[in-house]
N, C-alpha and C positions, 0 to 999 in steps of 0.2 A: 736476276734478282740475288741481292745480297742480304743475309741476315745473321745475326748472333745466334750460335746455336741454343736451344732452348731445352732440349731433350737428353743433354749430357747430364750425369749425375753431379750433385754438388760438390762432392769430394773431389771430381776429376776437374772442375773449373777453378777451384781453390788451388790443387796442385799446378795447374798451369800457370795462374797467376804468380805464385810464389817462384816457379822457373823463370818467368819472364823478368822478374825483379833480381834473381840470381845472374842471369846472363846479362842483363844490362849492368849492372855492378861490376861485374867482372870485365866487360866490354870498355866501360868508362875507364877501367884501370889501366886498361893496355893503351889508352889513348895519352897517358902521361907518363908510362913506364915501359919502356923497350928493353926486354932483357937480352940473355944470350942466345945460344942455339944448342939443340942436341947434337950428339956426335953424328958425323956423315953416315948415312947407310949404305950398305953394301949392296947396290942395285947395278944393273946394266942399262945404258941407255936405251931408250925406246920411244915408240910414238911418232907423230909427224912434227918434228922439229923443223923450223924455217929460218930464213933469214931476210932481214928486209933492208930498206935503205938506211944508211947512216943520217941522224937526224941533222949535222951540220956539213953534210956533203963529202965528207972526208973517209968515206967507207972505201976508197981504193979503187973504184971502179967507174965506168963512164957516168956522167950525169949524176954523181953522188950516189949511186947504188953500189951495195957491197960487191966486192970482187967475184966475178963470174957472173952476176945476176944480169948486168947489162946485154951479154951474150944470149943469154936464156929468154930475155924480153925480145930480143931482134928476132929470133928464131919463131917467136908468135907473130912477128910483122907488128911490133909495138917500137914507137919511136921513143926512146928514153928522153931526148930532149923536150919532147912536147908534153910529157907526162904531167908535170906540176902545172902546166899552162891548161890544163882542162883533159888532157889525153885519157885521165883516169876514168873519164866519163863513158869511155867506149866499153859496153858491156855485151860485144859480140862473142858468141859462143866461142870462137876459135881465139879471142883474145882475153878470155875471163880464165885466167891461171887457176889450176886447182891442185897440183901436187905439192907435197909439202915443201919443197926445195924452191918453189916458185913466188911464194909471198914477198911481195914488196910493198913498203909503206913510208916513201918519203916524206918528210915533214912539208907541208904547206902553210908557212906561218900566217897566221889570222883567218884561216879556213873556218875554224870552230868559233865564230862570234855567237854572242848572247842570243841572238834572233834566230840563227841557225840551231842552236842548240835546244831551244824551247820549241821549235817546229818539227824536231826530229820524231818519229814514229815509232811505237813499241815493235820488238822483235819477239813475236810470239810463237810460241810450239804448244800445239793443242791435241789431243787424244780423244777419241770417242770412248763410250762406255764399253763398246764391244773390244776395243783394243785392250783396254785397261782389264778386262775379265779374261784375257787369254789363257792365262794359267792360274785358274783359281787355288790350285794347290799349293801355290807359293804365294798368293795375294791374300793380304788381310782385308777384312770388310773396310767400306770406303769411309774414312774418318768424317765425323761431322764439321762442317765449315768452322773455321776460327776468324772472327773479324779482325783484320788488319789494324795495327794500332799505329798512330804517327809516332816517329821517334821524336826526342825532347830536342829542343833547339838551344844553343847551336850544336850542329852536328858534330864539329871537331872535338867537341867536350864530352860527347856521349856515343857516338860510334864514327870516331875518327877514321878507322881503316876502310869505311865503306864509301862507295863513289858511284859515279855513271861512266859507261862505256859508249863512246857513239863512234859511228860508223856509217859507210855509204855503201848501199847495195843497190841493185838495178831497179829496185822499187822505190829509192829515195834514200834520205837520212834516215838512219835508225837509232835506237838506243837500247842498251841493256845494263845491267849493273855490275859491280865488281869489287873485289877487296884487296887491299894491300896485304901481301904475306910476307913472311920473314924469308931471307935467303939464306938457308943453312952454313954456306960456303963463303957468305959475306955478311956477317952479323952486325947489324946496326946500320947497315948501308943497303937495304934491299932496294932493288928498281923491279920488283915482280908483282904482278896483278893476276889474281884469280877470276876467272869467268868461264863462261859456257861455251862449248865448241861452237854452238849455233850462232854466237855472237861473233865470230870471226870467220867462219867457213860455212858455205851453205850445203856442205855434205855432197852425198853422191850425185846429184843432179846439177851441181855448179861449182863454185870455186871459193877463192878468198876473197873477203869483202875489202875494202879500202878505206883509206883515210880513218884508220882505228886509233882512237884516243881515250884517255882516261882522265877523268876530273874527280878527285877526291874532294868528299864533303861539298858536291855539287850544291849551290843554292842554300849556303849554310844556315842562314836563319828561316829556311821555309818560306819566304815570302811569296804573296799570291802573285798571279798572272798580272794583275791591276798595279800592284806594287813594283812588278818587275818590267813595266813598260819602257822604261829608259834605264835598265840595268847596265851597270858597267860590268866589265870582263872580271873584275875583282870580286863583286857580288856573287856572280854565277860561278867562279871559279876560284875560290880564296887561296887554293894552293898552287894554282896555275893548270895548264893544260899539257898532259903527258902523253907524246906519242910512242905507239908500240914500234920498236924498231927491229925486234924479234918477236917471234910468235911460235906457239907450237899446241897442237891438239891431237888427239888420237887417230890413229890410222882408222880405226872401227868408225868414227864419224866422219872422216874424209870420205870412206868408202860406201858406208851405209847408213848415214844421217839422211832424214827427210823432213818435211814440212811439218809431218806429225810426228817426228823423233826417229820413227824408224828402227832399223836394228841398230843405229848408233845411239840411241838415248841413253843407253846404260854406262856409254863412255863419252857423254855429252860435258866435256870441260875442256878448259884451256889454261894455259900460262901464258903472258905476256911479259915481255921485259920492255920497259919504257925509258924514255928520256924526256927531259923537259923541254918545251917548246923555247924557254928562256932560262937561264940559271943552269948551275952545274952542280948543285947538291943531289943526293940521292932522294928518292921518293920517301923512305921511311925515315931519313933526316928531316926532310921537309915538312911531312904530315905529323911527324912524331909518334907514330904507331905502325905497327904492323903484326899480324896475327901468325902463329905457327898452324901449319896443316897436319891434321891427324890423319896418317894413311894407314891405322890400323883396322879399318872399315868394320867397326863393332856391328854385331847383329842388331836390327832394330829391336829386337827382344830384349837387349841389354841395356839399352838408353832410355832414360826416364823422360827427357825433354831435349829437343831441338829447337833451335829458332832461325828462321829464314829473314834476312833484311835485304830492302832493295827499294828501287824508284819505279813503282806501278805507273803506266803511262796510259793504258787503255781505260775507258769509263768504268767506274765513276771517278778514277784519278786522272791526273792531268800531268804525271811525270815531274813535277816540281817539287815534290815533297817525299822524303824517306818515310817507310813504313817497316814494321816487322811482324811477324807471326809466331807464336810460340806453341809447342804442341808435342804430346808423346808420339814418336814416329811409329809407323806401320810398316809393312812391307808390298811392294807393288812388283810384279813380274810380268812383262810383256811378251816373254816367250820362255819356254823351258831350257832353251841353249843359251838365253842371256842372264848375266847377274841380276841378282835382285836390287831393286831401288828403294830408296827411302820415300815415304810419303806422309806428308802432314796435313791436316787441315788448314786452310788459308784461303781468304778473299783476294789476295794480291793478284793482278792481272799482267798482261804483257807488259816488258818494260822492267819487271822483276827480274826476267830471265839472266842467269850468269851470278844472280846476288849470293852473296855466302851464307852457309848453313853453319849455325855455330852450337857449340855444345861445351859445357864447363867439366872439365878434367882436372881434379885435385886444385880447384879454385882458380885454374886459368882457362880463360876462353880459348877453344881452338876451332878453326875451320875444318869440318868435317863433310861437306858436300856443296852444292850449288844448285840454284833452281834451275830445272831443265824442261819439264812438261807440267801440263795441267789440263783440266777438261773445258770444254767450252763454256760451262756454268760457272766457272772460277770458283769452285768450293774446296779445291785442293793442290797441292805443289807436289812434285816428285823431283828427287834429284838422285845422282849415281852415287854408289859407294866408292871411296876412293881407296883402292888398294895398292897392290905391287905395281900394276901397269901404271899407274897414275902418278906413284912416287917416282918411276924410273923417268917418266917424262919431266916431271920437276926437277929430278937431280939433274938430268941431262941439259935441260935448261940453265940452272944453276952454275953448274961447271963449265959449261961452253961460253955462256953469254953474261953471267951474272956479274963479272968483274970489268965489263966494256961500259 
């Protein structure tokens, strides 16, 4: 059951409304003005960086796979030549690659057609009340639910960097949300997308998902299911479909992530490097927008408001429209040994996972987290703080793969 909070003080409600207006205004500006970049951070590469197939089959390896990966696949008994013809559907435990270096995602042109996109299910991560209360000392009181608000249409004019992430799992086709982010080493020509780790990798009990693709401004005009009965690819994907040819997530997520978030929840983030299914321009040039990532990991007590954007797909939503929630963040700690996460009230459901959390810094909207977990009741969302480990992963992706 979802409802608009009625117990919050009027002053808080007014502050939230004003914060939402400020975030929307700033986000709209980024859709039409892509600025420069900050100086390169002095960090060491880290995390689970992985390589995938080259989109046009020129990766230098067998079957269009990046050099060295064909042999790795053969070690697992995978026939490279049959991969694109349906071999990817084999999810046998010994064929589901899980190590960082094993990620492969060759483009299968035309796979993500409108009907397949619409039928993809939400990728949800939930925690129980007991899990959320594991460390009361670093956990603030549970926030009141904040009713998600539909984003204004068309999305490319109001939240251009936001889109949907599609992928295949053993359970079928799945969806998450993602955000186009700036590439500090390739200003104005970014091909980087930020999402959640659980949208690309199953965590400690599984491996890399397959056929991972990003669609910015999905269903740009927010048309209903009936209106989209005979939708064209352009209506569903106005800027095209972008396949992840390189991916990274944290080693903590790969090793400790689980269906309920697990020990990897506080590190549940991912960076994708994408290439268009068709075309040659960069993602940032094509969309005309990208957001800077704020790796300062400010304490929740220092931030007046954060907003989460995404495409919730579980009831009462259907994954066809973009929604947002804005609230004053609180702290959530799942364990004394894990970093504290941000938490806001929000009624968005599965499918919003991976969607960016934004805050305004000196008049500019920046990505500060992403949706990771929430309760079964869908009253709040939590996301990781993005600190030095997340920045190192980002820098490694940018330096190693950004120019490709």
